[in-house]
C-alpha positions in Angstrom: 0.0 0.1 0.2 1.2 3.6 -0.8 0.1 6.8 0.1 1.0 10.4 -1.7 3.1 12.9 -0.3 2.7 16.5 -0.8 5.3 16.4 -3.4 3.6 13.6 -5.5 5.9 11.1 -4.0 4.5 7.2 -2.9 5.5 6.4 0.3 5.0 2.5 1.4 2.9 1.9 4.7 2.5 -0.8 6.6 -1.1 -2.7 6.8 -2.5 -4.5 9.4 -5.6 -5.8 8.2 -7.8 -5.9 4.8 -11.4 -6.3 4.8 -14.1 -6.5 2.5 -17.6 -4.1 2.7 -21.0 -5.3 0.5 -22.9 -2.4 -0.9 -25.6 -2.8 2.3 -22.8 -1.8 4.7 -22.0 -5.8 6.1 -18.6 -7.5 6.4 -18.0 -9.8 3.6 -14.7 -10.9 4.2 -11.9 -9.7 7.1 -8.5 -10.9 7.3 -7.9 -13.7 10.2 -5.6 -11.7 11.9 -8.6 -9.6 13.1 -8.5 -11.5 16.5 -4.9 -10.4 17.0 -5.8 -6.6 16.5 -9.8 -6.3 17.4 -10.1 -9.8 19.5 -13.1 -10.8 16.8 -12.5 -13.9 14.8 -13.2 -13.1 11.2 -16.4 -15.4 11.5 -17.4 -13.4 14.3 -17.4 -10.4 11.8 -18.6 -11.3 8.5 -22.2 -10.5 8.2 -22.5 -7.9 10.8 -22.9 -4.5 9.9 -19.7 -2.2 10.2 -21.1 0.8 11.4 -22.0 -1.1 14.5 -18.5 -0.9 15.6 -17.6 2.8 14.7 -17.6 5.1 17.6 -20.6 7.5 17.5 -18.4 10.6 17.3 -16.8 9.2 14.2 -19.9 7.8 12.4 -20.8 10.3 10.1 -17.0 11.1 9.2 -16.9 7.4 8.0 -20.0 7.1 6.1 -19.2 10.6 4.3 -15.8 9.2 3.6 -17.3 6.1 2.1 -19.5 7.7 -0.2 -17.0 10.1 -1.8 -14.5 7.9 -4.0 -11.6 10.4 -4.4 -9.8 9.5 -1.5 -6.3 10.9 -1.4 -5.3 10.5 2.1 -6.7 8.0 4.6 -9.4 8.2 7.3 -8.8 7.7 10.9 -11.6 6.3 13.2 -12.3 4.3 16.7 -13.1 0.5 16.1 -14.9 -1.4 18.9 -12.8 -4.4 19.8 -14.5 -7.6 21.3 -13.4 -6.3 25.1 -15.4 -3.0 24.2 -12.2 -1.0 23.9 -12.2 1.4 20.8 -8.7 0.9 18.5 -7.8 3.7 16.3 -7.6 2.5 12.4 -6.1 4.4 9.8 -8.0 3.1 6.8 -8.0 3.9 3.1 -10.2 2.2 0.6 -11.0 1.3 -3.0 -13.8 0.1 -4.9 -15.3 -2.5 -6.6 -18.1 -1.4 -9.3 -20.7 -3.9 -10.0 -21.3 -3.6 -14.2 -24.5 -5.1 -14.2 -25.9 -3.0 -11.3 -23.7 -0.2 -11.2 -26.2 1.0 -7.8 -24.1 -1.7 -6.1 -20.4 -1.9 -5.2 -18.3 -3.3 -2.6 -15.6 -1.5 -0.2 -12.0 -2.8 0.0 -10.9 -1.5 3.6 -6.9 -1.2 4.0 -6.2 -1.0 7.7 -3.5 -0.2 10.1 -3.6 0.7 13.5 -2.6 4.3 14.7 -1.2 6.1 17.8 -3.2 9.3 17.2 -5.8 10.3 14.4 -5.6 12.5 11.7 -8.2 15.7 11.5 -10.7 15.2 8.5 -11.7 18.6 6.4 -13.4 19.5 3.7 -11.1 20.7 1.1 -12.1 21.3 -2.7 -15.0 18.9 -1.9 -12.7 16.1 -1.1 -12.2 15.1 2.6 -8.1 15.4 3.0 -6.3 14.6 6.4 -3.8 16.7 7.7 -1.4 15.0 10.7 -1.2 16.1 13.8 1.7 16.5 15.6 1.9 13.2 18.0 3.1 13.3 21.3 6.4 11.0 21.3 9.2 10.5 22.6 12.4 8.7 21.2 14.3 8.6 24.2 13.5 9.4 28.4 16.5 9.3 30.5 15.6 8.7 33.9 17.5 12.1 35.4 15.2 14.1 32.5 12.0 12.2 34.3 11.1 15.6 36.0 10.1 17.2 33.0 6.7 15.0 33.1 6.4 14.7 36.7 4.0 17.5 36.8 2.3 17.2 33.4 -1.8 17.1 34.3 -1.5 13.7 32.1 -1.0 10.4 34.0 2.2 9.0 32.6 4.3 5.9 33.4 6.8 4.0 32.0 7.2 0.3 31.7 9.7 -2.4 30.4 8.0 -5.8 29.1 4.8 -4.1 31.1 6.9 -3.5 34.6 6.5 -0.3 35.6 9.8 1.6 36.1 8.4 5.1 36.9 5.0 7.1 37.2 4.2 10.8 37.5 2.2 12.5 40.3 -1.1 12.4 38.2 -0.8 8.9 37.6 -0.2 7.7 41.2 -3.5 10.4 42.2 -5.3 8.4 39.2 -4.1 4.8 40.3 -4.7 5.9 44.2 -0.9 5.7 45.0 0.5 7.6 47.9 4.2 7.1 46.9 5.7 5.5 43.5 7.0 2.4 45.9 3.6 1.2 45.7 3.6 1.1 41.9 7.3 0.4 41.0 8.3 -3.3 39.6 4.3 -4.0 39.5 3.3 -5.5 36.0 0.6 -3.6 34.1 -1.8 -6.3 34.3 -2.5 -5.7 37.9 -3.7 -2.2 37.0 -6.0 -3.5 33.7 -9.5 -5.5 33.7 -8.6 -9.3 33.1 -10.6 -8.9 29.8 -7.6 -6.8 28.1 -4.7 -9.1 29.6 -4.3 -10.4 25.9 -4.6 -6.9 24.0 -1.9 -5.6 26.4 0.3 -8.5 26.2 0.6 -8.1 22.3 0.9 -4.3 22.6 4.0 -4.7 24.8 5.4 -7.1 22.4 4.9 -4.8 19.4 6.6 -1.8 21.4 9.2 -4.0 22.4 9.7 -4.4 18.5 9.6 -1.0 18.3 6.4 -0.7 16.5 3.7 1.9 16.9 0.4 0.8 18.5 -2.9 2.8 18.2 -5.0 4.1 20.7 -7.0 2.1 22.8 -10.2 2.4 25.4 -9.6 0.0 28.4 -10.8 -0.8 32.0 -8.2 0.0 34.7 -8.2 -0.7 38.4 -7.3 1.3 41.3 -5.6 0.1 44.4 -8.7 -0.3 46.0 -10.2 -2.2 43.7 -12.4 0.2 42.3 -12.7 0.6 38.1 -12.3 3.5 35.5 -12.4 4.0 32.0 -9.6 5.1 30.2 -8.5 6.1 27.0 -4.5 4.8 26.5 -1.8 6.0 24.4 1.4 4.6 23.8 4.7 4.4 22.1 8.1 2.6 22.2 11.1 4.6 24.1 13.8 3.8 25.7 14.8 4.2 29.5 18.1 3.6 31.1 19.5 2.1 27.9 16.7 -0.8 27.7 13.7 -0.8 25.5 10.5 0.5 27.1 7.1 1.6 26.8 5.6 5.2 27.5 2.0 5.2 28.5 -0.2 8.3 28.9 -3.8 7.8 30.3 -6.8 9.7 29.9 -9.6 9.2 32.5 -13.0 9.1 30.5 -15.3 7.6 32.8 -17.3 10.8 32.7 -17.4 10.3 29.0 -18.0 6.6 29.1 -21.0 7.1 31.5 -22.4 9.3 29.1 -22.3 7.3 26.1 -23.9 4.4 28.3 -26.9 6.8 28.9 -27.0 7.3 25.0 -26.9 3.5 24.3 -29.8 2.9 26.7 -31.7 5.6 25.1 -30.8 4.4 21.9 -31.8 0.7 22.5 -34.8 2.2 24.3 -35.6 4.0 21.3 -34.9 0.5 19.1 -37.3 -1.6 21.4 -40.0 1.1 20.7 -39.5 1.0 17.1 -39.4 -3.2 16.6 -42.2 -3.7 19.2 -44.7 -0.8 17.9 -47.5 -2.4 16.0 -47.5 0.2 12.9 -44.8 -0.4 10.7 -42.1 2.0 11.0 -39.8 1.9 8.0 -37.3 4.1 6.5 -37.2 4.8 2.3 -33.8 5.6 0.7 -33.9 5.9 -3.3 -37.4 4.7 -3.6 -35.8 1.3 -1.7 -37.0 -0.2 2.1 -33.8 0.2 3.5 -35.2 -0.4 7.4 -38.5 -2.1 8.5 -39.6 -3.3 11.4 -41.1 -6.8 12.4 -44.7 -5.1 12.2 -43.7 -3.9 8.5 -42.8 -7.7 7.7 -46.2 -8.8 9.2 -48.1 -6.2 7.4 -46.7 -7.2 4.2 -46.8 -11.2 4.8 -43.0 -11.4 3.9 -41.2 -14.3 5.2 -38.2 -12.6 6.3 -36.5 -8.9 6.4 -34.2 -9.9 3.2 -37.7 -10.3 1.1 -38.4 -6.7 1.9 -35.4 -5.0 2.3 -33.4 -3.5 -0.9 -36.7 -3.9 -2.7 -38.8 -1.0 -4.5 -41.7 0.4 -2.9 -43.6 0.6 -6.0 -43.5 -2.9 -6.6 -46.5 -3.6 -3.9 -48.2 -0.1 -4.1 -51.0 0.2 -6.3 -50.2 1.7 -9.7 -52.9 4.2 -9.1 -51.4 5.7 -5.7 -47.6 6.1 -7.3 -48.3 9.8 -8.5 -49.0 10.5 -4.8 -46.4 8.6 -3.2 -43.6 10.4 -5.6 -44.8 13.7 -4.7 -45.1 13.1 -1.2 -41.4 11.8 -1.0 -40.7 14.9 -3.1 -41.6 17.2 -0.6 -40.1 15.7 2.2 -36.6 15.1 0.6 -36.5 18.7 -0.9 -37.4 20.0 2.6 -40.8 21.8 1.2 -42.6 19.8 3.7 -41.6 18.6 7.1 -44.7 15.9 7.5 -46.6 14.3 4.7 -49.6 12.5 5.4 -51.3 10.4 3.0 -53.3 7.1 2.3 -52.8 4.1 -0.2 -53.7 1.0 -1.1 -51.0 -1.9 -1.1 -50.9 -5.5 -2.2 -48.9 -8.1 0.2 -46.5 -11.0 -1.2 -49.8 -13.0 -1.4 -51.3 -10.3 -3.5 -54.0 -9.5 -0.8 -55.0 -6.0 -0.8 -54.4 -3.7 2.3 -55.0 -0.1 2.6 -52.8 2.2 5.2 -52.4 5.8 6.4 -48.9 6.8 6.1 -46.9 9.5 7.8 -43.5 10.6 6.1 -41.2 12.8 8.1 -37.2 13.5 6.5 -34.3 11.1 8.0 -30.8 10.0 6.8 -29.4 7.1 5.8 -25.7 6.7 5.4 -25.4 10.6 5.6 -27.8 10.5 2.5 -31.4 12.0 2.5 -34.2 9.5 3.5 -37.6 9.4 4.4 -38.9 7.2 7.4 -42.5 6.5 7.1 -45.3 4.9 10.1 -47.9 3.0 8.2 -51.0 2.2 10.0 -53.0 -0.9 8.5 -56.5 0.8 8.1 -58.3 -2.4 6.3 -60.7 -3.0 9.3 -61.8 0.4 9.3 -62.3 1.0 5.5 -64.2 -2.6 5.9 -66.4 -1.0 8.5 -66.9 2.0 6.4 -68.2 -0.2 3.8 -70.5 -2.2 6.1 -72.0 1.1 7.3 -72.7 1.9 3.9 -74.4 -1.1 2.8 -76.3 -0.9 6.3 -77.5 2.6 5.1 -78.5 1.1 1.7 -80.3 -1.8 2.9 -82.1 0.6 5.6 -83.3 2.9 2.3 -84.5 -0.4 0.7 -86.6 -1.2 3.2 -88.3 1.9 3.2 -88.5 1.8 0.1 -90.1 -1.6 -0.2 -92.7 -0.9 2.6 -94.0 2.1 1.1 -94.1 0.7 -2.5 -95.6 -2.8 -1.4 -98.6 -0.7 0.4 -99.1 1.3 -2.4 -99.2 -1.3 -4.8 -101.5 -4.1 -2.7 -104.5 -1.8 -1.9 -105.3 -1.3 -5.7 -104.3 -4.7 -6.4 -106.5 -5.7 -3.8 -109.6 -3.9 -5.6 -108.7 -5.3 -8.8 -108.2 -9.0 -7.9 -111.7 -8.5 -5.8 -113.9 -7.2 -8.9 -112.1 -10.2 -11.1 -113.2 -12.7 -9.1 -117.0 -11.2 -8.9 -116.6 -11.2 -13.0 -115.5 -14.6 -12.9 -118.8 -16.3 -13.4 -119.0 -14.5 -16.9 -115.7 -15.7 -17.8 -116.6 -18.6 -20.1 -115.9 -17.1 -23.4 -112.5 -15.6 -22.5 -111.6 -17.7 -19.4 -107.8 -18.0 -20.6 -107.8 -14.2 -20.1 -108.7 -14.6 -16.5 -106.0 -17.1 -16.2 -103.5 -14.8 -17.2 -104.9 -12.0 -15.5 -105.0 -14.2 -12.1 -101.6 -15.9 -12.7 -99.8 -12.3 -13.4 -101.7 -11.1 -10.1 -100.0 -13.7 -8.1 -96.7 -13.1 -9.4 -97.3 -9.3 -8.6 -98.2 -10.3 -5.0 -94.9 -12.9 -4.5 -93.0 -9.9 -5.9 -94.7 -7.7 -2.6 -94.1 -10.4 -0.2 -90.3 -10.2 -1.1 -90.4 -6.4 -0.8 -92.2 -6.5 2.5 -89.8 -9.3 3.8 -86.8 -6.6 3.3 -89.1 -3.9 5.2 -90.0 -6.2 8.2 -87.9 -9.1 9.5 -89.6 -12.6 9.6 -89.9 -14.5 12.6 -87.1 -17.5 12.0 -88.6 -21.0 13.2 -85.0 -22.9 13.4 -85.4 -26.6 13.6 -83.4 -29.7 12.7 -83.7 -30.6 8.9 -81.8 -32.8 6.1 -80.3 -30.4 3.8 -80.0 -32.8 1.1 -84.1 -33.1 1.1 -83.9 -29.7 1.2 -81.7 -29.4 -2.1 -84.1 -32.0 -3.9 -87.2 -30.1 -3.1 -85.4 -27.3 -4.8 -84.3 -29.4 -7.5 -87.9 -30.7 -8.4 -89.8 -27.5 -8.1 -87.6 -25.5 -11.0 -86.8 -28.8 -12.9 -89.8 -27.8 -15.2 -88.6 -24.4 -15.9 -84.9 -26.0 -16.4 -86.7 -28.3 -19.3 -88.2 -25.5 -21.0 -85.0 -23.4 -21.0 -82.9 -26.8 -22.1 -81.1 -26.8 -18.7 -80.2 -30.0 -17.0 -80.3 -30.0 -13.3 -77.7 -32.1 -11.8 -77.4 -33.4 -8.4 -73.8 -34.7 -6.7 -74.2 -35.4 -3.1 -71.5 -37.4 -1.1 -73.9 -38.4 2.0 -77.7 -39.2 1.8 -78.3 -37.1 4.8 -76.7 -33.8 6.4 -78.5 -32.0 9.1 -78.6 -28.7 9.9 -80.2 -26.4 12.2 -82.3 -24.0 10.1 -85.7 -22.8 8.8 -86.6 -25.0 6.2 -88.3 -22.4 4.4 -85.9 -19.9 4.3 -83.1 -21.9 3.3 -85.2 -23.5 0.1 -85.7 -19.7 -0.3 -81.9 -19.1 -0.7 -81.3 -22.1 -2.9 -84.2 -21.1 -5.3 -82.7 -18.0 -5.7 -79.2 -19.5 -6.7 -80.5 -22.1 -9.1 -83.2 -19.7 -10.5 -80.3 -17.2 -11.4 -78.4 -20.0 -12.9 -81.0 -20.5 -15.1 -81.6 -17.1 -16.2 -77.4 -17.2 -16.9 -78.3 -19.4 -19.7 -80.4 -18.4 -22.1 -79.0 -20.7 -24.6 -79.2 -23.9 -22.5 -76.8 -25.8 -20.3 -75.8 -27.5 -17.1 -76.3 -26.4 -13.3 -74.8 -28.8 -10.8 -75.9 -28.7 -7.3 -73.6 -30.6 -5.1 -73.0 -30.9 -1.4 -70.1 -32.8 1.2 -69.4 -32.5 4.9 -66.3 -30.5 5.6 -65.1 -30.9 8.9 -67.7 -28.9 11.0 -69.5 -27.6 8.4 -72.0 -28.5 5.5 -70.4 -27.4 1.7 -73.0 -27.0 -0.7 -71.9 -25.8 -4.1 -74.4 -24.4 -7.0 -72.3 -23.8 -10.5 -73.5 -23.0 -13.6 -72.1 -22.6 -17.1 -73.7 -19.2 -17.9 -72.1 -15.6 -19.2 -70.3 -15.0 -15.7 -70.3 -11.9 -13.5 -67.8 -9.2 -14.4 -65.1 -8.2 -12.0 -66.5 -5.0 -11.0 -69.8 -6.5 -10.4 -68.6 -9.2 -8.4 -67.1 -7.5 -5.7 -70.6 -5.8 -5.3 -72.5 -8.8 -5.3 -75.4 -8.7 -2.7 -75.9 -4.7 -2.9 -79.7 -3.7 -3.1 -80.9 -3.0 -6.6 -77.7 -4.2 -8.4 -78.5 -6.9 -11.3 -77.4 -8.1 -14.3 -81.0 -8.9 -15.5 -82.8 -6.7 -17.7 -85.9 -7.2 -15.7 -84.3 -8.3 -12.3 -84.8 -5.9 -9.3 -81.5 -6.9 -7.8 -83.5 -8.0 -4.1 -82.9 -11.8 -4.7 -79.4 -11.8 -3.9 -79.5 -9.4 -1.0 -82.3 -11.2 0.8 -80.2 -14.8 0.2 -77.1 -13.2 1.8 -78.8 -11.9 5.0 -80.8 -15.3 5.4 -77.4 -17.2 4.9 -75.8 -14.8 7.6 -78.6 -15.3 10.1 -78.1 -18.8 10.2 -74.2 -18.5 10.7 -73.5 -19.3 7.3 -71.1 -18.0 4.9 -71.0 -17.4 0.9 -68.3 -17.1 -1.5 -68.8 -16.7 -5.1 -66.3 -17.1 -8.2 -66.9 -16.1 -11.3 -65.4 -16.5 -15.0 -67.0 -14.2 -18.1 -68.2 -16.7 -20.6 -67.6 -19.5 -18.1 -70.0 -19.6 -15.7 -70.2 -18.7 -12.2 -70.3 -20.9 -8.9 -71.8 -20.0 -5.3 -70.2 -22.2 -2.1 -72.5 -21.8 0.9 -71.2 -23.2 4.4 -73.3 -23.8 7.7 -72.9 -25.4 10.8 -73.7 -28.9 10.9 -75.1 -31.0 13.7 
């Protein structure tokens, strides 16, 4: 590895570790000697997010540095080792582009440990490092030790880890009254056991003349109490022997504050993860973060099924323009909050309705949008049911008014016709037609009054197979006249249900009559039944013209009909009867192929 100097010459730089970071910020590779410097094996780091180990104070700097591809100078930052201590790393990067997907690229990190970080500043739109003058002694003699005796920074000198000199600030920090309590003791005695292996490695490297980076450790006072320090070490000589010069900075207050921040962050993360609403982040029209509720909302198997996917892939096309406008306003700063409603499709192609709040955020330094999605599908269905209920109420009021208004003149007409009946010998067939049509009008009025006035239901045990056979027999003549075959397929001879027999007959009369009317050129109506767990399943299938998709969703609404002379009340009454019997009904139809009604009743 080479660095460019101010005069443009290349200078060789020692590399301690290599790593490869994927486009989503995870470790894909790190050299096996990571355990020597970081305390982690390479398998412990691969797949983890790189940013999770960066000190919070350098996180923005590192993100900005990685997004800038013009790296003439290295970047220095603190990396958290396995023991929890932070180690300074000096890093340069290279990029591997994906020619197929230009948005994806891998980052190669070339890292070496360092003593003191460089200052990062922006110059000519590039991040440039300028080295700070390092506090370093190439040689310290015993008779010159008074130069550091009065330093406010705790300093001591050791040979192979054993203390040979300690200044006043170090004695005060460690809780010693005199240097005789410290001289000859090994550094291990003051350092928490978790850091012993790292300390041993650092001493060996300084004995070999190598520089080591700054590190955070937990130390112990003579009274046993612990404190956190930032350790800066450098090789030196003492009384002609190779030695280690160690300077400490007490960071206990800072670490305490960091722990408070960390707890706050963890509470925030738990709040997000346990939220019943979906909380997600959108960056460049892609999901880059989503909590557990979001995975459940979209019926995804796991996070990889959602993260990195384009948001418009699941969004209803009619909401695309509105979504783009909302995101544009938030990203441009034109709006701080955007609240919209939209329709999505789950991975199972199920439609869901949501209310969304958009607020600005960042993702690795780039502008992004944080969204909160609330599932309002139940609310939407409740609104539709309310509208349906209002329609039924109006239909009932209209039905009652129409029935009473028609029934009065109808009674008079029928009465006079009966008086004239003895004189009908010459035109008897006309009278038969009139009476037939009058009876039909009375039947229609009875249906209307059924809407207006709830009928008393008489439940008793009945064999639904017998009821279906009665319906088939009743409508067989009408079917034959229309060149239609009514076929029955029953797996059982007896299926008992608790029902009002007349109303159940009315249900299947309506279904079969509709099937006959749907086949003007003839065909076949199939009535089948079987027992399915604790339910009786009845299927009425025709080979008719089918129902268009836009009308299929509205089946059961009053006055909705595909017949030229239909009222749209028959199916509405049918659905109401099935609901009163704790049953369910499903309809499937294909235009030109036919319609299938499937009814389920609880069986005895």
